[in-house]
N, C-alpha and C positions, 0 to 999 in steps of 0.2 A: 770343536768335536761334539757333538751331540751321541749322547749315551741313550741307546735303546732302552726301553723299560726290563728287559731281562738280563742287560748287562748290569744295570743298575741292581736288580735281587743278587744277582750273583755276587754281586761286589760287598753287599750289606751282608751276604752268608759269609762269605771269606771273612769279612772283618768280625763279625760272631766269633768264628772258629779261632781268628788269631786271637781275640780277648778271651776264649775260653781257655787256650793254652797258657795264655798268660797268666791266667788265674792257678790253675794245674801246677804251673812250676814254681809262682811263689808258694804254693801250698806245699810243693814238694821239699822245696826250700826250708821251708819253716820244720817241717818234720825232720829231716836232714838235721838243721840245728838242735833240735829235741834229743833224738838220738846220741848226737857228738857229747851233749853235756848229761846225757843220764849215766849211773853207773849202776853198776852191779852189787848187791840185790836193786831191783829199782821199787822205791818207794808207791806208796798208794795213790799220793797227789801225783806222782811223776809217770805211773801207768797211766791214771786219769787224762794227762795232759798228752800222752801217746796217742793215746784210743781215739779222744775228740781232734787229735790233728790227722790221724789217719784217717776220720771218716771224713774230713774237709777235703783230703787230698783226692777221697776216693768219689766223692760228689763232684769234684771239678773236673778229674777227669771223665766220669759219667756224661759232664754237659759238652766236654770237648768232643765226647765220640758221638753224641747226638746233635752236634751240630755237622759232624764229618758226615754222618748220614744224609743230613736235608741237604747238603752240596752234593753228596751222590744221587739222590733222590731228584734233584734238578737236574743234574746232567744226566740224568736218566743211566748211572754208571752201577752196574751191579756189583755191592757192599763186597769186601775182599772175608769179612767176618762171617763164619759158620753158625 
């Protein structure tokens, strides 16, 4: 079977989306583990770790959303985001 160029492009976009979701999932697991280990009151060091991990999770999620939007644009589908 010979794939058309547009199918290859879409496959690459889906692969990038999948990779971005895996990174997000990994970052979310790290944050969850940090939260599970933290005690109240939170030390300055723990707070800093939580803040850094939260930022990493948000950045990974934004990357996932960007890849999703690229797929919507490629398929000429209107995004569900407002």
